[in-house]
All heavy atoms as an XYZ file, in Angstrom:
891
protein
N      97.265     38.616      3.405
C      97.572     37.614      4.401
C      98.324     36.465      3.751
O      98.061     36.104      2.617
C      96.299     37.069      5.043
C      95.535     38.041      5.882
S      96.393     38.373      7.397
C      95.248     39.456      8.164
N      99.202     35.910      4.545
C     100.002     34.770      4.101
C      99.923     33.711      5.195
O      99.923     34.037      6.376
C     101.448     35.218      3.905
C     102.398     34.153      3.491
C     103.792     34.751      3.317
C     104.777     33.661      2.979
N     106.126     34.202      2.854
N      99.863     32.437      4.811
C      99.818     31.348      5.778
C     101.057     30.480      5.610
O     101.360     30.019      4.502
C      98.549     30.494      5.605
C      97.311     31.351      5.841
C      98.578     29.300      6.568
C      96.004     30.662      5.571
N     101.764     30.272      6.707
C     102.921     29.383      6.740
C     102.548     28.164      7.569
O     102.017     28.302      8.679
C     104.129     30.071      7.377
C     104.734     31.160      6.544
C     105.479     30.636      5.316
O     105.909     29.469      5.313
O     105.611     31.428      4.364
N     102.819     26.988      7.053
C     102.572     25.748      7.775
C     103.880     25.348      8.445
O     104.909     25.214      7.784
C     102.068     24.644      6.826
C     100.772     25.098      6.148
C     101.871     23.335      7.583
C     100.306     24.186      5.032
N     103.823     25.181      9.777
C     105.024     24.869     10.541
C     104.852     23.503     11.202
O     103.912     23.292     11.964
C     105.282     25.961     11.604
C     105.462     27.315     10.907
C     106.495     25.592     12.460
C     105.580     28.487     11.846
N     105.773     22.599     10.903
C     105.714     21.253     11.476
C     106.050     21.326     12.962
O     107.020     21.947     13.367
C     106.698     20.327     10.763
C     106.594     18.886     11.221
C     107.340     17.980     10.273
C     107.350     16.536     10.691
N     106.127     15.973     11.181
N     105.209     20.686     13.771
C     105.410     20.609     15.210
C     105.310     19.155     15.657
O     104.553     18.373     15.081
C     104.350     21.422     15.952
S     104.528     23.191     15.757
N     106.055     18.836     16.702
C     106.083     17.482     17.224
C     106.418     16.531     16.072
O     107.056     16.924     15.100
C     104.766     17.156     17.932
C     104.384     18.146     19.041
C     102.980     17.872     19.545
C     105.390     18.103     20.179
N     106.023     15.298     16.152
C     106.358     14.353     15.089
C     105.304     14.280     13.994
O     105.603     13.920     12.864
C     106.578     12.956     15.675
C     107.827     12.878     16.510
C     108.060     11.465     17.041
O     107.233     10.577     16.888
N     109.192     11.280     17.673
N     104.069     14.622     14.348
C     102.989     14.399     13.390
C     101.922     15.489     13.410
O     100.757     15.225     13.177
C     102.338     13.037     13.663
C     101.714     12.959     15.056
O     101.918     13.884     15.861
O     101.022     11.966     15.328
N     102.330     16.719     13.690
C     101.361     17.795     13.799
C     101.859     19.025     13.065
O     103.036     19.133     12.749
C     101.133     18.143     15.284
C      99.685     18.031     15.682
O      98.796     18.033     14.855
N      99.454     17.947     16.970
N     100.949     19.977     12.873
C     101.296     21.230     12.217
C     100.606     22.385     12.926
O      99.522     22.233     13.468
C     100.843     21.211     10.743
C     101.555     20.169      9.941
C     101.018     18.900      9.791
C     102.790     20.445      9.358
C     101.685     17.925      9.068
C     103.473     19.471      8.633
C     102.905     18.213      8.494
O     103.582     17.258      7.785
N     101.266     23.517     12.893
C     100.674     24.774     13.336
C     100.606     25.673     12.116
O     101.395     25.523     11.173
C     101.528     25.430     14.420
O     101.513     24.658     15.590
N      99.693     26.618     12.160
C      99.487     27.497     11.019
C      99.720     28.931     11.455
O      99.028     29.444     12.330
C      98.068     27.300     10.471
C      97.845     25.864     10.088
C      97.349     24.948     11.027
C      98.195     25.399      8.836
C      97.197     23.604     10.701
C      98.040     24.061      8.500
C      97.538     23.174      9.442
O      97.396     21.847      9.113
N     100.706     29.577     10.847
C     101.047     30.956     11.157
C     100.394     31.842     10.109
O     100.712     31.749      8.925
C     102.563     31.144     11.170
C     103.075     32.480     11.653
C     102.761     32.680     13.138
C     104.579     32.590     11.423
N      99.473     32.684     10.543
C      98.756     33.596      9.647
C      99.422     34.962      9.785
O      99.423     35.550     10.864
C      97.268     33.672     10.009
C      96.669     32.261     10.014
C      96.526     34.605      9.043
C      95.317     32.174     10.695
N      99.989     35.448      8.699
C     100.805     36.657      8.732
C     100.155     37.775      7.932
O      99.816     37.600      6.763
C     102.209     36.383      8.157
C     102.863     35.200      8.883
C     103.083     37.633      8.216
C     104.033     34.589      8.138
N      99.998     38.928      8.557
C      99.567     40.137      7.866
C     100.825     40.720      7.230
O     101.694     41.242      7.922
C      98.946     41.120      8.862
C      98.491     42.393      8.215
O      98.885     42.735      7.102
N      97.662     43.130      8.923
N     100.935     40.619      5.937
C     102.170     41.017      5.250
C     102.428     42.518      5.257
O     103.543     42.950      5.026
C     102.157     40.484      3.819
C     102.239     38.968      3.778
C     102.149     38.418      2.380
O     101.034     38.449      1.809
O     103.195     37.987      1.863
N     101.427     43.321      5.563
C     101.642     44.771      5.579
C     102.394     45.241      6.818
O     103.116     46.223      6.764
C     100.306     45.553      5.475
O      99.487     45.221      6.583
C      99.585     45.235      4.179
N     102.229     44.529      7.946
C     102.914     44.959      9.175
C     103.662     43.826      9.883
O     104.226     44.043     10.948
C     101.931     45.630     10.137
C     100.790     44.728     10.539
O     100.825     43.514     10.367
N      99.741     45.327     11.089
N     103.623     42.617      9.317
C     104.300     41.429      9.856
C     103.707     40.942     11.186
O     104.324     40.150     11.883
C     105.810     41.644      9.990
C     106.530     41.870      8.660
C     106.297     40.739      7.675
O     105.489     40.845      6.770
N     106.995     39.648      7.839
N     102.511     41.413     11.562
C     101.813     40.878     12.724
C     101.264     39.507     12.364
O     100.922     39.255     11.206
C     100.661     41.788     13.149
C     101.152     43.053     13.811
O     102.300     43.156     14.231
N     100.276     44.035     13.923
N     101.161     38.614     13.373
C     100.735     37.247     13.068
C      99.917     36.627     14.189
O      99.982     37.042     15.342
C     101.960     36.381     12.797
N      99.155     35.588     13.799
C      98.443     34.682     14.704
C      99.012     33.296     14.453
O      99.263     32.940     13.298
C      96.963     34.599     14.367
S      96.005     36.065     14.641
N      99.167     32.518     15.511
C      99.539     31.112     15.332
C      98.358     30.264     15.774
O      97.753     30.538     16.806
C     100.834     30.741     16.099
C     101.318     29.337     15.754
C     100.669     30.895     17.597
C     101.951     29.208     14.412
N      98.021     29.263     15.003
C      96.920     28.360     15.326
C      97.508     27.042     15.824
O      98.324     26.422     15.144
C      96.013     28.106     14.100
C      94.885     27.144     14.452
C      95.471     29.417     13.553
N      97.106     26.649     17.040
C      97.462     25.366     17.645
C      98.969     25.087     17.702
O      99.461     24.125     17.113
C      96.749     24.216     16.931
C      95.264     24.199     17.197
O      94.830     24.817     18.193
O      94.535     23.552     16.429
N      99.705     25.907     18.461
C     101.145     25.670     18.574
C     101.462     24.487     19.495
O     101.529     24.622     20.705
C     101.671     26.980     19.163
C     100.532     27.507     19.962
C      99.284     27.087     19.217
N     101.644     23.320     18.923
C     101.922     22.122     19.705
C     103.242     22.182     20.448
O     103.414     21.533     21.469
N     104.171     22.948     19.939
C     105.445     23.198     20.600
C     105.939     24.568     20.147
O     105.513     25.087     19.121
C     106.466     22.108     20.300
C     106.877     22.026     18.843
C     107.936     20.962     18.588
O     108.816     20.759     19.456
O     107.881     20.346     17.514
N     106.841     25.144     20.898
C     107.248     26.516     20.605
C     108.491     26.636     19.725
O     108.590     27.566     18.933
C     107.470     27.288     21.904
O     108.462     26.656     22.678
N     109.451     25.724     19.843
C     110.750     25.880     19.176
C     110.662     26.139     17.661
O     111.272     27.090     17.164
C     111.648     24.692     19.471
N     109.935     25.335     16.884
C     109.905     25.605     15.444
C     109.206     26.918     15.092
O     109.550     27.574     14.105
C     109.169     24.406     14.855
C     108.501     23.726     15.986
C     109.216     24.119     17.232
N     108.269     27.315     15.924
C     107.556     28.574     15.680
C     108.467     29.753     15.999
O     108.558     30.708     15.221
C     106.253     28.611     16.500
C     105.330     27.489     16.002
C     105.578     29.977     16.405
C     104.259     27.075     16.963
N     109.174     29.681     17.122
C     110.136     30.732     17.472
C     111.190     30.846     16.386
O     111.554     31.952     15.971
C     110.776     30.448     18.842
C     109.734     30.627     19.952
C     111.996     31.340     19.078
C     110.175     30.143     21.327
N     111.696     29.732     15.913
C     112.698     29.728     14.852
C     112.192     30.480     13.618
O     112.885     31.346     13.072
C     113.080     28.294     14.498
C     114.170     28.219     13.465
O     115.194     28.881     13.579
N     113.945     27.406     12.447
N     110.971     30.176     13.196
C     110.419     30.836     12.008
C     110.212     32.330     12.262
O     110.575     33.171     11.434
C     109.093     30.186     11.578
C     108.600     30.729     10.274
C     108.976     30.142      9.089
C     107.785     31.857     10.235
C     108.544     30.663      7.871
C     107.351     32.379      9.037
C     107.733     31.785      7.846
N     109.634     32.658     13.409
C     109.357     34.062     13.748
C     110.645     34.884     13.788
O     110.729     35.978     13.229
C     108.603     34.132     15.100
C     107.159     33.682     14.898
C     108.653     35.536     15.699
C     106.383     33.504     16.194
N     111.655     34.348     14.465
C     112.923     35.071     14.603
C     113.641     35.246     13.261
O     114.245     36.276     13.003
C     113.843     34.346     15.598
C     113.288     34.265     17.007
C     113.201     35.605     17.717
O     114.102     36.445     17.533
O     112.214     35.811     18.455
N     113.564     34.237     12.416
C     114.243     34.298     11.116
C     113.515     35.141     10.078
O     114.070     35.426      9.022
C     114.469     32.893     10.559
C     115.548     32.153     11.308
O     116.514     32.751     11.778
N     115.389     30.856     11.441
N     112.271     35.532     10.381
C     111.479     36.261      9.384
C     110.921     37.585      9.888
O     110.094     38.198      9.207
C     110.340     35.366      8.885
C     110.870     34.199      8.078
O     111.223     34.346      6.926
N     110.962     33.032      8.701
N     111.334     38.034     11.048
C     110.902     39.337     11.552
C     109.407     39.447     11.800
O     108.815     40.498     11.571
N     108.805     38.374     12.284
C     107.363     38.329     12.527
C     107.072     38.806     13.948
O     107.840     38.553     14.866
C     106.836     36.890     12.339
C     107.184     36.342     10.959
C     105.339     36.800     12.622
C     106.594     37.072      9.803
N     105.926     39.468     14.134
C     105.462     39.892     15.463
C     104.230     39.058     15.810
O     103.156     39.271     15.253
C     105.119     41.382     15.455
C     106.337     42.277     15.212
C     105.925     43.708     15.020
C     105.994     43.938     13.532
N     105.557     45.178     13.028
N     104.397     38.124     16.725
C     103.297     37.237     17.104
C     102.361     37.948     18.072
O     102.737     38.266     19.191
C     103.832     35.955     17.750
C     102.769     34.915     18.076
C     102.078     34.418     16.798
C     103.375     33.761     18.844
N     101.146     38.196     17.647
C     100.169     38.921     18.456
C      99.167     38.002     19.146
O      98.761     38.262     20.257
C      99.391     39.915     17.577
C     100.268     40.898     16.825
C     100.994     41.814     17.752
C     100.272     43.115     17.818
N     100.868     44.082     18.693
N      98.757     36.927     18.467
C      97.685     36.073     18.983
C      98.025     34.597     18.823
O      98.657     34.186     17.849
C      96.364     36.372     18.258
C      95.991     37.814     18.338
C      96.225     38.667     17.274
C      95.445     38.340     19.512
C      95.924     40.010     17.360
C      95.143     39.679     19.607
C      95.383     40.509     18.532
O      95.096     41.855     18.637
N      97.568     33.816     19.793
C      97.691     32.367     19.786
C      96.268     31.831     19.808
O      95.537     32.031     20.785
C      98.474     31.884     21.027
C      99.872     32.498     21.034
C      98.503     30.360     21.074
C     100.587     32.392     22.373
N      95.846     31.190     18.730
C      94.485     30.674     18.622
C      94.498     29.171     18.842
O      95.249     28.460     18.175
C      93.895     30.971     17.244
C      93.405     32.394     16.982
C      94.534     33.405     17.050
C      92.704     32.471     15.652
N      93.693     28.704     19.785
C      93.616     27.276     20.074
C      92.260     26.735     19.661
O      91.231     27.275     20.036
C      93.825     27.005     21.560
C      95.231     27.331     22.020
O      95.400     28.005     23.004
N      96.237     26.863     21.314
N      92.280     25.621     18.902
C      91.026     24.996     18.496
C      90.451     24.110     19.591
O      89.255     23.897     19.654
C      91.199     24.161     17.219
O      92.171     23.136     17.462
C      91.630     25.047     16.052
N      91.337     23.573     20.456
C      90.902     22.765     21.597
C      92.069     22.589     22.554
O      93.167     23.060     22.284
C      90.308     21.430     21.150
C      91.261     20.521     20.455
N      91.663     20.729     19.155
C      91.913     19.415     20.874
C      92.506     19.774     18.799
N      92.675     18.961     19.831
N      91.827     21.914     23.675
C      92.753     21.887     24.796
C      93.814     20.789     24.781
O      94.648     20.749     25.673
C      91.970     21.779     26.109
C      91.301     20.454     26.280
N      90.091     20.176     25.679
C      91.670     19.344     26.958
C      89.738     18.942     25.999
N      90.680     18.417     26.776
N      93.849     19.913     23.823
C      94.829     18.823     23.843
C      96.251     19.368     23.782
O      96.530     20.347     23.086
C      94.593     17.859     22.683
C      93.324     17.095     22.819
N      92.720     16.500     21.739
C      92.530     16.836     23.882
C      91.609     15.887     22.139
N      91.478     16.085     23.435
N      97.153     18.684     24.504
C      98.527     19.175     24.640
C      99.231     19.360     23.284
O     100.027     20.287     23.118
C      99.355     18.247     25.530
C     100.733     18.766     25.749
N     100.997     19.853     26.564
C     101.914     18.391     25.215
C     102.292     20.105     26.536
N     102.873     19.232     25.732
N      98.937     18.495     22.318
C      99.610     18.632     21.022
C      99.108     19.847     20.233
O      99.591     20.120     19.132
C      99.479     17.350     20.195
C      98.047     16.979     19.851
O      97.116     17.391     20.578
O      97.853     16.258     18.854
N      98.173     20.599     20.809
C      97.695     21.830     20.192
C      97.997     23.063     21.031
O      97.882     24.182     20.539
C      96.185     21.754     19.935
C      95.845     20.813     18.825
N      95.367     21.239     17.618
C      95.940     19.469     18.742
C      95.169     20.191     16.827
N      95.513     19.103     17.498
N      98.371     22.873     22.298
C      98.625     24.027     23.180
C     100.013     24.005     23.825
O     100.354     24.903     24.588
C      97.558     24.147     24.291
C      97.662     22.998     25.290
C      96.165     24.256     23.701
C      96.876     23.218     26.567
N     100.813     22.995     23.520
C     102.097     22.813     24.192
C     103.041     24.005     24.124
O     103.857     24.218     25.011
N     102.946     24.807     23.078
C     103.824     25.968     22.933
C     103.234     27.274     23.436
O     103.905     28.310     23.417
N     101.997     27.244     23.890
C     101.292     28.474     24.282
C     102.070     29.363     25.242
O     102.271     30.548     24.975
C      99.956     28.151     24.950
C      98.832     27.880     23.990
O      99.051     27.708     22.798
N      97.630     27.801     24.501
N     102.442     28.823     26.389
C     102.984     29.646     27.467
C     104.312     30.289     27.059
O     104.514     31.494     27.265
C     103.148     28.823     28.768
C     101.799     28.266     29.210
C     103.792     29.666     29.864
C     100.715     29.302     29.441
N     105.209     29.511     26.486
C     106.494     30.091     26.070
C     106.289     31.174     25.015
O     106.907     32.239     25.080
C     107.439     29.012     25.558
C     108.811     29.579     25.245
C     109.844     28.531     24.880
O     109.529     27.322     24.863
O     110.982     28.937     24.604
N     105.420     30.941     24.044
C     105.151     31.949     23.010
C     104.501     33.189     23.608
O     104.873     34.315     23.274
C     104.273     31.356     21.912
C     104.918     30.254     21.076
C     103.874     29.570     20.196
C     106.075     30.792     20.243
N     103.541     32.986     24.496
C     102.859     34.120     25.133
C     103.859     34.997     25.876
O     103.853     36.222     25.739
C     101.780     33.619     26.084
C     101.082     34.738     26.844
C     100.018     34.214     27.779
C      99.377     35.385     28.505
N      98.160     35.005     29.204
N     104.709     34.373     26.651
C     105.665     35.133     27.466
C     106.757     35.781     26.621
O     107.145     36.922     26.866
C     106.252     34.231     28.531
C     105.188     33.866     29.551
C     105.704     33.023     30.667
N     104.583     32.704     31.576
C     104.549     31.662     32.356
N     105.562     30.827     32.396
N     103.502     31.451     33.135
N     107.242     35.080     25.630
C     108.334     35.603     24.793
C     107.888     36.786     23.942
O     108.623     37.745     23.761
C     108.901     34.492     23.910
C     110.111     34.920     23.085
C     110.780     33.725     22.460
C     112.007     34.096     21.677
N     113.112     34.596     22.479
N     106.654     36.719     23.424
C     106.186     37.746     22.484
C     105.050     38.606     23.024
O     104.496     39.412     22.282
C     105.763     37.080     21.171
C     106.908     36.343     20.521
C     106.950     34.958     20.501
C     107.966     37.040     19.945
C     108.008     34.275     19.922
C     109.025     36.371     19.363
C     109.045     34.990     19.360
O     110.096     34.326     18.793
N     104.683     38.410     24.277
C     103.580     39.156     24.884
C     102.307     39.012     24.050
O     101.594     39.973     23.772
C     103.948     40.631     25.074
C     102.985     41.354     25.997
O     102.414     40.704     26.895
O     102.786     42.571     25.798
N     102.050     37.782     23.625
C     100.888     37.462     22.785
C      99.673     37.157     23.649
O      99.807     36.805     24.816
C     101.190     36.238     21.920
O     102.351     36.442     21.156
N      98.489     37.241     23.058
C      97.237     36.905     23.736
C      96.761     35.539     23.273
O      96.767     35.243     22.074
C      96.158     37.937     23.406
O      96.535     39.203     23.885
N      96.329     34.720     24.229
C      95.791     33.397     23.915
C      94.275     33.504     23.759
O      93.586     34.037     24.627
C      96.136     32.381     25.015
C      97.652     32.209     25.104
C      95.448     31.033     24.751
C      98.121     31.316     26.243
N      93.772     32.979     22.640
C      92.347     32.989     22.314
C      91.861     31.541     22.347
O      92.461     30.673     21.712
C      92.104     33.592     20.912
C      90.617     33.608     20.584
C      92.722     34.976     20.794
N      90.762     31.281     23.095
C      90.255     29.914     23.195
C      88.742     29.909     23.420
O      88.171     30.888     23.892
C      90.949     29.175     24.328
N      88.141     28.779     23.126
C      86.710     28.574     23.329
C      86.395     28.631     24.820
O      87.154     28.129     25.654
C      86.290     27.231     22.730
C      84.829     26.953     22.821
C      83.911     27.768     22.159
C      84.360     25.888     23.561
C      82.544     27.510     22.247
C      83.001     25.612     23.653
C      82.095     26.437     22.988
N      85.260     29.195     25.158
C      84.898     29.432     26.563
C      84.925     28.172     27.421
O      85.298     28.221     28.579
C      83.550     30.133     26.667
C      82.360     29.276     26.256
C      81.057     30.030     26.401
C      79.880     29.145     26.048
N      78.622     29.854     26.215
N      84.538     27.037     26.867
C      84.511     25.806     27.652
C      85.892     25.207     27.873
O      86.057     24.272     28.659
C      83.554     24.802     27.023
C      82.101     25.251     27.133
C      81.119     24.282     26.524
O      81.446     23.089     26.372
O      79.997     24.725     26.190
N      86.899     25.736     27.178
C      88.280     25.287     27.385
C      89.074     26.230     28.285
O      90.241     25.985     28.559
C      89.008     25.156     26.045
C      88.714     23.839     25.356
O      88.408     22.859     26.066
O      88.809     23.782     24.120
N      88.448     27.276     28.754
C      89.164     28.280     29.563
C      89.841     27.664     30.779
O      90.947     28.054     31.134
C      88.222     29.401     29.995
C      88.936     30.510     30.751
C      88.037     31.679     30.986
C      88.633     32.821     31.749
N      90.018     32.925     31.952
N      89.216     26.694     31.405
C      89.803     26.051     32.586
C      90.825     24.979     32.210
O      91.597     24.541     33.050
C      88.707     25.449     33.467
C      87.686     26.458     33.965
C      88.309     27.628     34.721
O      89.220     27.382     35.535
O      87.884     28.776     34.485
N      90.825     24.545     30.945
C      91.741     23.483     30.524
C      92.963     24.007     29.782
O      93.923     23.268     29.583
C      90.999     22.482     29.640
C      89.875     21.778     30.399
C      89.230     20.713     29.581
N      88.292     21.293     28.614
C      87.347     20.604     27.994
N      87.221     19.326     28.212
N      86.533     21.203     27.162
N      92.913     25.259     29.365
C      94.038     25.886     28.674
C      94.568     26.989     29.580
O      93.846     27.945     29.876
C      93.606     26.463     27.304
C      93.101     25.347     26.393
C      94.756     27.227     26.661
C      92.527     25.816     25.071
N      95.803     26.873     30.028
C      96.346     27.886     30.942
C      96.476     29.268     30.299
O      96.789     29.388     29.115
C      97.734     27.339     31.294
C      97.682     25.892     30.972
C      96.715     25.757     29.832
N      96.223     30.275     31.090
C      96.478     31.679     30.757
C      95.719     32.214     29.542
O      96.230     33.049     28.796
C      97.981     31.922     30.600
C      98.760     31.625     31.863
C     100.210     32.052     31.801
O     100.531     33.039     31.118
O     101.019     31.372     32.466
N      94.483     31.761     29.361
C      93.655     32.277     28.269
C      93.354     33.755     28.531
O      92.989     34.139     29.637
C      92.340     31.477     28.134
C      91.382     32.148     27.155
C      92.640     30.050     27.713
N      93.491     34.578     27.506
C      93.230     36.014     27.608
C      91.899     36.423     26.992
O      91.238     37.339     27.463
C      94.341     36.800     26.898
C      95.693     36.515     27.488
O      95.923     36.885     28.655
O      96.532     35.903     26.786
N      91.529     35.752     25.907
C      90.329     36.109     25.159
C      89.480     34.850     25.000
O      89.948     33.845     24.480
C      90.680     36.687     23.767
C      91.557     37.934     23.919
C      89.414     36.992     22.968
C      92.211     38.397     22.636
N      88.237     34.916     25.475
C      87.319     33.778     25.405
C      86.329     34.025     24.267
O      85.775     35.116     24.147
C      86.568     33.612     26.743
C      85.541     32.512     26.665
C      87.565     33.343     27.862
N      86.122     32.998     23.445
C      85.184     33.106     22.323
C      84.084     32.056     22.471
O      84.241     31.079     23.194
C      85.918     32.956     20.969
C      86.837     34.142     20.722
C      86.696     31.658     20.896
N      82.991     32.279     21.755
C      81.831     31.395     21.832
C      81.491     30.830     20.462
O      81.887     31.385     19.431
C      80.635     32.167     22.375
C      80.852     32.670     23.783
C      79.606     33.283     24.394
O      78.494     32.937     23.968
O      79.769     34.100     25.308
N      80.708     29.743     20.465
C      80.267     29.111     19.227
C      79.541     30.117     18.341
O      78.727     30.905     18.816
C      79.347     27.933     19.560
C      79.039     27.081     18.348
O      79.897     26.977     17.447
O      77.934     26.499     18.300
N      79.843     30.104     17.068
C      79.268     30.962     16.027
C      79.670     32.434     16.130
O      79.181     33.255     15.360
C      77.742     30.840     15.977
C      77.319     29.497     15.440
O      77.831     29.043     14.415
N      76.426     28.831     16.132
N      80.523     32.753     17.057
C      81.024     34.128     17.161
C      82.022     34.399     16.046
O      82.733     33.505     15.599
C      81.721     34.315     18.513
C      82.374     35.665     18.695
C      83.100     35.768     20.033
O      82.859     34.992     20.948
N      83.998     36.720     20.130
N      82.071     35.627     15.607
C      83.131     36.061     14.700
C      84.089     36.905     15.530
O      83.711     37.947     16.055
C      82.583     36.840     13.496
C      81.697     35.916     12.664
C      83.731     37.423     12.674
C      81.040     36.560     11.485
N      85.299     36.392     15.686
C      86.328     37.099     16.448
C      87.148     37.940     15.478
O      87.633     37.436     14.467
C      87.227     36.093     17.177
C      88.409     36.728     17.833
C      88.407     37.424     18.996
C      89.752     36.738     17.354
N      89.676     37.866     19.280
C      90.522     37.461     18.290
C      90.393     36.215     16.231
C      91.892     37.661     18.140
C      91.745     36.407     16.073
C      92.479     37.128     17.011
N      87.261     39.235     15.782
C      88.033     40.153     14.946
C      88.969     40.954     15.836
O      88.561     41.477     16.865
C      87.127     41.147     14.228
C      86.232     40.570     13.186
C      85.440     41.684     12.531
C      84.402     41.141     11.583
N      83.648     42.199     10.913
N      90.211     41.041     15.431
C      91.179     41.869     16.133
C      92.248     42.261     15.127
O      92.749     41.420     14.386
C      91.781     41.091     17.306
C      92.561     41.921     18.247
C      91.653     42.865     19.013
C      92.468     43.578     20.070
N      91.780     44.624     20.736
N      92.576     43.549     15.140
C      93.523     44.070     14.153
C      93.006     43.698     12.764
O      91.862     43.973     12.447
C      94.939     43.565     14.423
C      95.447     43.977     15.799
O      95.112     45.083     16.247
O      96.166     43.186     16.430
N      93.805     43.027     11.980
C      93.377     42.667     10.636
C      93.003     41.186     10.537
O      92.899     40.639      9.458
C      94.494     42.998      9.641
C      93.969     43.464      8.316
O      92.830     43.901      8.211
N      94.778     43.364      7.284
N      92.825     40.524     11.688
C      92.525     39.100     11.721
C      91.048     38.874     12.014
O      90.434     39.641     12.746
C      93.368     38.405     12.793
C      94.833     38.559     12.571
C      95.579     39.456     13.323
C      95.477     37.829     11.586
C      96.932     39.613     13.109
C      96.832     37.980     11.353
C      97.570     38.870     12.123
N      90.511     37.802     11.441
C      89.100     37.463     11.647
C      88.942     35.956     11.581
O      89.517     35.303     10.706
C      88.252     38.130     10.567
C      86.787     37.869     10.685
C      85.977     38.648      9.659
O      86.343     39.774      9.318
O      84.953     38.103      9.200
N      88.174     35.400     12.530
C      87.920     33.962     12.536
C      86.485     33.701     12.975
O      85.992     34.330     13.893
C      88.877     33.260     13.496
N      85.832     32.771     12.311
C      84.512     32.319     12.731
C      84.719     31.108     13.631
O      85.445     30.182     13.293
C      83.642     31.936     11.535
C      82.326     31.307     11.938
C      81.144     32.149     11.628
C      79.889     31.539     12.215
N      78.791     31.551     11.343
N      84.076     31.117     14.790
C      84.261     30.074     15.783
C      83.201     28.993     15.593
O      82.003     29.282     15.594
C      84.154     30.683     17.214
C      85.059     31.887     17.361
C      84.452     29.596     18.259
C      86.512     31.699     16.992
N      83.662     27.757     15.445
C      82.779     26.583     15.341
C      83.133     25.635     16.479
O      84.281     25.211     16.600
C      82.980     25.843     14.012
C      82.558     26.625     12.814
C      83.484     27.335     12.049
C      81.217     26.655     12.419
C      83.096     28.059     10.945
C      80.828     27.383     11.311
C      81.774     28.074     10.577
O      81.388     28.779      9.476
N      82.153     25.316     17.290
C      82.422     24.356     18.365
C      81.931     22.998     17.946
O      80.879     22.822     17.463
C      81.717     24.787     19.666
C      81.900     23.810     20.774
N      83.136     23.547     21.316
C      81.015     23.018     21.429
C      83.012     22.638     22.263
N      81.736     22.302     22.345
């Protein structure tokens, strides 16, 4: 796995977690889509999952465009399901979410 830090907005960052064996990736908290799309397109990455830590706009602003462009799934905490549009996968506190070669422990 490789992690790329991508600057978003004026004072935020998103984290692209890349499985180097197949170029599949998760993006964490995409505050905007343009810099992430730029990186993905320039590096042949396949965005599979969008992981949100919480519902604030500076963490979810790029969700919808990324989801639609790459047919990605949005993963979010169950209590944010109504505050984050188009959530596909709901997770709970202390759950370990695993999909493909990705794994995350959920802390609320």
